[in-house]
C-alpha positions as CSV (number, residue, x, y, z in Angstrom):
1,M,7.4,11.0,3.2
2,G,5.7,11.6,-0.2
3,V,8.6,10.1,-2.1
4,A,8.7,7.1,0.1
5,A,4.9,6.7,-0.2
6,G,5.2,6.9,-4.0
7,L,8.0,4.2,-4.0
8,V,5.8,1.9,-1.9
9,A,2.9,2.5,-4.2
10,R,5.0,1.8,-7.2
11,L,6.4,-1.4,-5.7
12,F,3.0,-2.7,-4.6
13,S,1.4,-2.1,-8.0
14,G,4.3,-3.5,-10.0
15,L,4.7,-6.6,-7.7
16,T,0.9,-7.3,-7.8
17,H,0.8,-7.1,-11.6
18,A,4.1,-9.1,-12.0
19,I,2.8,-11.9,-9.7
20,G,-0.5,-11.9,-11.6
21,T,1.3,-12.2,-15.0
22,R,3.7,-14.9,-13.8
23,A,1.0,-16.9,-11.9
24,K,-1.2,-17.0,-15.1
25,E,1.8,-18.3,-17.1
26,V,2.7,-21.0,-14.6
27,L,-0.9,-21.9,-13.5
28,P,-3.3,-21.2,-16.3
29,S,-6.3,-22.7,-14.4
30,A,-7.8,-20.0,-12.2
31,P,-9.0,-22.5,-9.5
32,T,-5.6,-24.0,-9.3
33,R,-3.9,-20.6,-9.2
34,L,-6.2,-19.6,-6.3
35,A,-5.6,-22.8,-4.4
36,V,-1.8,-22.6,-4.8
37,G,-1.7,-18.9,-3.9
38,G,-4.0,-19.4,-0.9
39,A,-1.7,-22.3,0.3
40,L,1.4,-20.1,-0.1
41,V,-0.2,-17.3,2.0
42,A,-1.2,-19.9,4.6
43,L,2.3,-21.4,4.7
44,V,3.8,-17.9,5.2
45,A,1.4,-17.2,8.1
46,L,2.3,-20.6,9.6
47,A,6.0,-19.9,9.2
48,L,5.6,-16.5,10.8
49,G,3.4,-18.0,13.6
50,S,1.0,-15.1,13.1
51,T,-1.9,-13.8,11.0
52,R,-0.9,-10.2,11.8
53,H,-0.2,-9.3,8.2
54,L,-3.2,-11.1,6.6
55,G,-6.6,-9.8,5.6
56,L,-7.4,-6.1,5.8
57,G,-4.9,-5.5,8.5
58,L,-7.0,-3.1,10.6
59,P,-5.3,-4.0,13.9
60,L,-1.9,-3.5,12.4
61,G,-3.0,-0.1,10.9
62,L,-4.4,1.1,14.2
63,E,-1.2,0.1,16.0
64,A,0.8,2.1,13.5
65,F,-0.7,5.3,14.9
66,T,0.4,4.5,18.5
67,H,4.1,3.7,18.2
68,P,6.8,3.1,15.7
69,L,6.6,-0.2,13.9
70,P,9.4,-2.1,12.3
71,A,9.7,-1.9,8.5
72,S,9.2,-5.6,8.4
73,D,5.5,-5.0,9.2
74,L,5.2,-2.9,6.0
75,A,7.2,-5.4,3.9
76,L,5.2,-8.4,5.0
77,K,1.8,-6.7,4.6
78,L,2.9,-5.5,1.1
79,L,4.2,-8.9,0.0
80,L,1.2,-10.9,1.3
81,T,-1.3,-8.6,-0.1
82,A,0.4,-8.5,-3.5
83,L,0.6,-12.3,-3.5
84,T,-3.1,-12.6,-2.6
85,L,-4.3,-10.2,-5.2
86,G,-1.7,-11.3,-7.8
87,V,-2.9,-14.9,-7.8
88,G,-6.4,-13.8,-8.5
89,F,-8.3,-13.1,-5.2
90,K,-10.4,-10.1,-6.0
91,G,-10.9,-6.9,-4.0
92,G,-9.2,-6.0,-0.8
93,E,-6.5,-3.6,-2.1
94,V,-7.9,-0.3,-0.7
95,T,-7.8,-0.9,3.0
96,P,-4.5,-2.8,2.9
97,L,-3.0,0.1,1.1
98,F,-4.1,2.5,3.8
99,V,-2.6,0.1,6.4
100,M,0.7,-0.1,4.4
101,G,0.8,3.7,4.3
102,A,0.2,3.9,8.1
103,C,3.0,1.3,8.6
104,L,5.3,3.3,6.4
105,G,4.8,6.5,8.3
106,S,5.1,4.6,11.6
107,A,8.4,3.0,10.5
108,L,9.8,6.4,9.3
109,A,8.9,8.1,12.6
110,P,12.2,7.3,14.4
111,L,14.1,8.7,11.4
112,L,12.2,12.0,11.0
113,P,11.4,14.6,13.6
114,V,7.7,14.2,13.2
115,P,5.2,12.5,15.6
116,V,4.3,8.9,14.7
117,D,0.6,9.6,14.5
118,L,1.1,12.4,12.1
119,L,3.4,10.4,9.8
120,A,1.0,7.4,10.0
121,A,-1.8,9.7,8.9
122,I,0.1,11.2,6.0
123,G,1.3,7.7,4.9
124,F,-2.3,6.4,5.1
125,V,-3.4,8.8,2.4
126,A,-0.2,9.2,0.4
127,V,0.4,5.6,-0.4
128,F,-3.1,5.2,-1.7
129,A,-2.7,8.5,-3.7
130,G,0.3,7.0,-5.5
131,A,-1.2,3.6,-6.0
132,A,-4.6,4.8,-7.3
133,N,-3.3,7.9,-9.0
134,T,-5.8,10.0,-7.0
135,P,-3.9,12.8,-5.1
136,L,-6.8,15.3,-4.9
137,A,-9.2,12.7,-3.5
138,C,-6.6,11.5,-1.0
139,L,-6.0,15.1,0.1
140,L,-9.7,15.6,0.7
141,M,-9.8,12.3,2.6
142,A,-6.9,13.4,4.8
143,V,-8.7,16.6,5.7
144,E,-12.0,14.7,6.4
145,L,-10.3,11.9,8.5
146,F,-7.5,13.8,10.3
147,G,-8.5,17.5,10.2
148,A,-7.7,20.6,8.3
149,S,-4.3,21.0,10.0
150,L,-3.1,18.1,8.0
151,A,-4.0,19.7,4.6
152,L,-0.6,21.1,3.7
153,P,1.6,18.2,4.6
154,A,-0.9,15.7,3.1
155,A,-1.1,17.8,-0.1
156,V,2.7,17.7,-0.5
157,A,2.9,14.0,0.3
158,C,0.0,13.0,-1.9
159,V,1.3,15.0,-4.9
160,M,4.8,13.7,-4.5
161,A,3.6,10.1,-4.1
162,Y,1.5,10.5,-7.3
163,L,4.5,11.8,-9.2
164,V,6.9,9.2,-7.9
165,S,4.6,6.2,-8.3
166,G,4.9,6.0,-12.1
167,H,2.2,5.3,-14.6
168,Q,1.1,1.8,-13.5
169,G,-1.4,1.9,-10.7
170,I,-3.4,-0.7,-8.9
171,Y,-6.2,-0.5,-11.5
172,R,-5.0,-1.9,-14.9
173,A,-7.9,-0.2,-16.8
174,Q,-7.0,3.2,-15.5
175,R,-5.1,5.4,-17.9
176,V,-3.1,8.5,-17.0
177,A,-4.2,11.1,-19.7
178,E,-0.9,13.0,-19.6
179,A,2.6,11.9,-18.7
180,K,3.4,12.6,-15.1
181,A,6.2,15.1,-14.6
182,G,9.5,13.4,-14.0
183,C,8.2,9.9,-14.7
């Protein structure tokens, strides 16, 4: 679970930054970039016939704790959030990352012999631990939100996600002081 969370965190960070770089090259004007990006997100929602993967995604995140969700929910939430942030809309990465993590755990539940709510809870904190390079804070959050019984699996998942996620996180200004082992 921790490795998968780290890979999702790495993909999200890389995609968000890549979209941002490319969007600035193609559309140097910020207002134009925002208009085109917003239109693209709206077109995707129209094509899907749903707003399920837009915004913070709280209903989707809550659903992830109740039954296994398809991996497409994670993929669409990740892509639409990366597009939204990449074109220049500010804020809104924290809660969507929690939702992506819960969706990841939910999608993996049929493959692993672990209850869906437990995997959703671990994914909730582990994806953010990898994306923000904050494994200790996310471990503490797991214990606070989901109870002390989750401490050991959350610790393992958060540390693994941190190690696998690479050096680029969601915050460009953040610098990792020492190289991560294995990265």
